[in-house]
C-alpha positions in Angstrom: 37.5 92.6 14.9 35.9 90.2 17.1 32.8 90.2 14.8 34.9 89.3 11.8 36.6 86.5 13.8 33.3 84.9 14.8 32.0 85.0 11.3 35.1 83.3 9.9 34.9 80.6 12.6 31.2 79.8 11.7 32.0 79.6 8.1 34.9 77.2 8.8 32.7 75.1 11.0 30.0 74.8 8.3 32.5 73.8 5.7 34.1 71.3 7.9 30.7 69.7 8.7 29.9 69.6 5.1 33.1 67.9 4.2 32.6 65.3 7.1 29.0 64.4 5.8 30.2 63.9 2.3 33.1 61.7 3.6 30.6 59.7 5.8 28.3 59.1 2.9 31.2 58.2 0.6 32.6 55.7 3.2 29.1 54.1 3.8 28.7 53.7 0.1 32.1 52.2 -0.3 31.2 49.8 2.6 28.0 48.8 1.0 29.7 48.2 -2.4 32.4 46.0 -0.8 29.7 43.9 0.9 27.8 43.5 -2.2 30.9 42.5 -4.1 31.8 40.0 -1.3 28.4 38.5 -1.6 28.7 38.1 -5.4 32.1 36.6 -5.0 30.7 34.1 -2.4 27.8 33.1 -4.8 30.4 32.6 -7.6 32.6 30.5 -5.4 33.0 26.9 -6.9 31.2 24.1 -5.2 33.2 21.5 -3.2 34.6 18.8 -5.3 35.9 15.7 -3.5 37.8 14.7 -6.6 39.6 18.0 -6.7 38.6 18.6 -10.4 40.2 15.2 -11.5 38.2 13.7 -14.3 36.2 10.5 -13.9 36.0 8.0 -16.7 33.5 5.1 -16.8 34.8 1.8 -18.0 32.0 -0.5 -19.3 34.2 -3.3 -20.4 32.7 -5.6 -17.7 29.1 -4.9 -18.9 27.5 -7.8 -20.5 26.5 -7.0 -24.1 22.8 -7.3 -24.7 21.4 -9.2 -27.8 21.9 -12.6 -29.1 24.1 -13.4 -32.4 22.2 -16.2 -34.1 24.3 -18.6 -36.2 24.4 -17.9 -39.9 24.9 -21.5 -40.7 23.3 -24.8 -39.5 25.2 -25.5 -36.4 24.2 -29.1 -36.3 25.1 -32.2 -38.5 21.3 -32.9 -38.8 18.2 -30.7 -39.4 16.9 -29.6 -36.0 13.3 -28.6 -35.5 12.3 -25.2 -34.2 12.3 -24.9 -30.3 9.9 -21.9 -30.6 7.1 -24.1 -31.7 7.1 -26.2 -28.5 4.1 -25.7 -26.0 3.8 -27.4 -22.7 0.9 -29.8 -22.0 -2.0 -28.4 -20.1 -2.7 -29.5 -16.6 -5.6 -31.6 -15.7 -8.3 -29.6 -14.1 -8.8 -30.3 -10.3 -12.2 -29.4 -8.9 -12.4 -27.9 -5.4 -14.6 -30.8 -4.3 -12.1 -33.1 -5.5 -9.2 -31.7 -3.6 -9.5 -34.0 -0.7 -6.0 -33.1 0.8 -3.8 -30.1 0.1 -0.6 -28.9 1.7 1.7 -26.1 0.5 5.5 -26.7 0.6 8.4 -24.4 0.2 11.7 -25.8 -1.1 15.3 -24.5 -1.9 17.4 -26.0 -4.6 21.1 -25.6 -4.1 22.6 -25.4 -7.6 26.0 -26.5 -6.3 24.7 -30.0 -5.8 25.8 -32.6 -8.4 22.2 -33.2 -9.4 21.6 -29.5 -10.0 24.7 -28.7 -11.9 22.5 -28.5 -15.1 21.1 -25.2 -13.9 24.6 -23.7 -14.4 25.2 -25.0 -17.9 27.2 -22.2 -19.5 26.4 -22.2 -23.3 25.1 -19.8 -25.9 22.6 -20.9 -28.6 20.4 -19.1 -31.1 17.8 -18.4 -28.3 20.4 -16.9 -26.0 22.2 -18.1 -22.8 21.2 -21.6 -21.6 21.8 -20.9 -18.0 18.6 -21.0 -16.0 18.9 -17.8 -14.2 19.6 -16.1 -17.5 16.4 -17.6 -18.9 14.5 -16.2 -16.0 16.0 -12.7 -16.3 15.4 -12.7 -20.0 11.7 -13.7 -19.5 11.0 -10.9 -17.0 12.9 -8.3 -19.1 11.5 -9.2 -22.4 11.1 -6.0 -24.4 7.8 -7.3 -25.8 5.0 -6.8 -23.2 3.1 -9.6 -24.8 5.8 -12.2 -24.0 7.1 -10.6 -20.8 6.7 -12.7 -17.7 5.4 -10.7 -14.6 7.8 -10.8 -11.7 6.4 -10.3 -8.1 8.0 -9.2 -4.9 6.2 -11.9 -2.7 5.3 -15.6 -3.0 1.5 -14.7 -3.0 2.0 -12.8 -6.2 0.3 -9.7 -5.0 2.7 -6.9 -5.9 4.1 -6.8 -9.5 7.6 -5.5 -10.1 8.4 -3.1 -13.0 11.4 -3.5 -15.3 13.1 -0.8 -13.5 12.7 -2.6 -10.2 14.2 -5.7 -11.8 17.2 -3.6 -13.2 17.8 -2.3 -9.6 17.9 -5.6 -8.2 20.3 -7.0 -11.0 22.4 -3.8 -11.1 26.1 -4.8 -10.9 28.5 -3.2 -8.4 30.7 -0.1 -9.2 34.2 0.1 -8.2 36.1 3.4 -8.5 39.8 3.2 -8.5 42.4 6.0 -9.1 44.9 5.9 -12.2 48.2 7.3 -11.3 50.7 9.1 -13.6 53.4 6.5 -14.4 56.1 9.2 -14.4 54.9 10.6 -11.0 53.0 8.0 -8.8 51.9 10.8 -6.3 49.9 12.4 -9.1 46.3 11.1 -10.1 45.5 11.5 -13.7 41.9 10.4 -13.4 39.5 8.1 -11.5 38.1 5.0 -13.4 34.7 3.7 -12.5 34.4 0.1 -13.4 30.8 -0.9 -14.1 30.0 -4.6 -14.1 26.9 -6.6 -15.0 25.0 -8.8 -12.6 26.8 -12.0 -12.2 24.3 -14.8 -12.7 26.9 -17.2 -11.3 26.4 -15.6 -7.9 22.8 -17.3 -7.8 23.5 -20.5 -5.9 20.1 -21.1 -4.7 16.6 -21.2 -6.1 13.4 -21.1 -3.9 10.2 -23.0 -5.1 6.6 -22.9 -3.9 4.4 -25.8 -4.6 1.2 -27.5 -3.4 0.7 -31.3 -3.0 -3.1 -32.1 -3.7 -4.8 -35.5 -3.5 -7.3 -35.7 -6.2 -10.2 -37.9 -5.4 -11.4 -38.1 -9.0 -8.0 -39.6 -10.2 -7.2 -41.1 -6.9 -3.6 -39.8 -7.0 -1.4 -37.2 -5.3 -0.6 -34.5 -7.6 2.2 -31.9 -7.2 1.8 -28.4 -8.8 4.5 -26.0 -8.7 3.2 -22.5 -8.1 6.3 -20.2 -8.0 10.1 -19.9 -8.6 12.4 -17.4 -7.1 16.2 -16.9 -7.6 18.0 -16.3 -4.3 21.1 -14.0 -3.9 23.6 -14.9 -1.3 24.6 -12.2 1.2 28.1 -12.4 2.7 29.8 -10.6 5.7 33.0 -8.6 5.1 34.9 -11.6 6.5 33.4 -13.7 3.8 31.1 -15.7 5.9 27.8 -16.6 4.3 25.1 -14.3 5.9 22.0 -15.8 4.2 19.9 -15.4 1.1 17.5 -12.8 -0.1 14.7 -13.2 -2.8 15.2 -11.3 -6.0 11.7 -11.8 -7.4 9.0 -14.5 -7.7 7.7 -15.8 -10.9 4.2 -17.6 -11.3 5.3 -20.8 -12.6 2.2 -21.5 -14.8 3.0 -18.2 -16.5 6.7 -19.3 -17.1 5.9 -22.8 -18.5 5.6 -21.8 -22.2 9.0 -20.1 -21.9 10.7 -23.0 -20.3 9.2 -25.3 -22.9 11.5 -23.4 -25.5 14.7 -24.1 -23.8 16.5 -27.6 -23.6 18.3 -28.9 -20.6 21.9 -30.0 -20.8 22.2 -33.7 -21.3 25.8 -35.1 -20.3 25.1 -38.0 -22.8 24.0 -35.6 -25.5 21.4 -38.1 -26.6 19.8 -35.9 -29.4 16.1 -36.2 -29.2 16.1 -37.4 -25.6 17.2 -34.0 -24.5 14.3 -32.7 -22.4 13.1 -29.1 -21.9 13.2 -27.2 -18.7 9.5 -27.5 -18.4 9.8 -31.3 -18.6 12.6 -31.3 -16.0 10.5 -29.5 -13.4 7.4 -31.6 -14.2 9.5 -34.8 -13.8 11.1 -33.3 -10.6 14.6 -34.3 -11.8 16.3 -32.0 -9.3 17.5 -32.1 -5.8 15.9 -30.0 -3.1 15.0 -29.8 0.6 12.0 -28.4 2.4 12.3 -25.2 4.3 8.7 -24.4 5.1 5.2 -26.1 4.9 1.7 -25.7 6.1 1.7 -29.2 7.5 1.5 -28.9 11.4 2.7 -25.3 11.3 0.0 -23.0 12.8 2.8 -20.3 13.5 3.5 -20.4 9.7 7.2 -20.1 10.3 10.2 -21.6 8.4 11.6 -24.9 9.8 14.8 -23.3 10.8 13.1 -20.7 12.9 11.1 -23.4 14.7 14.4 -25.2 15.5 16.5 -22.3 16.6 18.6 -22.2 13.4 19.8 -25.9 13.8 20.6 -26.7 10.2 20.9 -30.6 10.7 17.6 -30.8 12.5 16.1 -28.5 9.8 16.9 -31.1 7.1 15.7 -34.0 9.1 12.4 -32.2 9.7 12.1 -31.3 6.1 12.4 -35.1 5.3 9.8 -35.8 8.0 7.5 -33.5 6.2 8.0 -35.2 2.9 7.4 -38.6 4.5 4.2 -37.4 6.1 2.8 -36.3 2.7 3.9 -39.5 1.1 2.4 -41.7 3.8 -0.9 -39.9 3.6 -1.5 -41.2 0.1 -0.3 -44.7 1.0 -2.5 -44.9 4.1 -5.6 -44.3 2.0 -5.3 -47.7 0.4 -6.3 -51.0 1.9 -4.6 -54.4 1.0 
């Protein structure tokens, strides 16, 4: 009897161990399947969306439309000649040996001054906008590489800028505003992104680099403009003016043929007496003030830096530099 009891107990123990092993393997497999399924679910989880799935619409109504619409009729009471045929006069060649005296000068033109209001003349013609900054941007963004004017990042014209670089500098600001449901002001229907073009009216100053040279052969003081750069004004959140930054520099001799094809606004509108932009710069019919020069400036710093930012003294020192250059020519003559 005892032998039969021991045999039955051994058989029960083996069967129980077999059931336990199968159950353990089954539980391990179930755990592994649950972990794999959880990992798959985590991988398929949606990314974080700050807009909570609300659609975003782009409104480009503020973008300035490209292209010029020419007049289909003669927009004048007289037959006007073609502006595209105008070319500037070539400069007289100055030999190195004849450059008896030479000083570089940097100026700024404040377009808000009365004499410089022609730079902000808002009009459209067959050749496009007549605003000076628009003319500059059109010249550096010309789709024809043969007519495109190269823009540079510095006033020594060492680093050319690509069209993409110019577009980044003239990119308009974007403003994202929510559009609410008129029936439920707590519900946002969508977000509207308003894209605006670069506002050329925001350019209130223009920098200019020039060189004054006394030519011994012609016995006269000659001024040659070397570069022009539009300046963008930066403001603090409070609205206070922080300063200006250069958008790009343009080599003025390269720009002269383009400026000869645009007329300057004439308040008297005297027909043939309307000069071109090239003639305006060569005749120096603008108001400006000197901000830097190579005259008595071994530190090569702007005037304002040398005078600790005093604006009044900076203007007076600029006038002093102008008088020194003018008096140099006058002192060469004997009466």
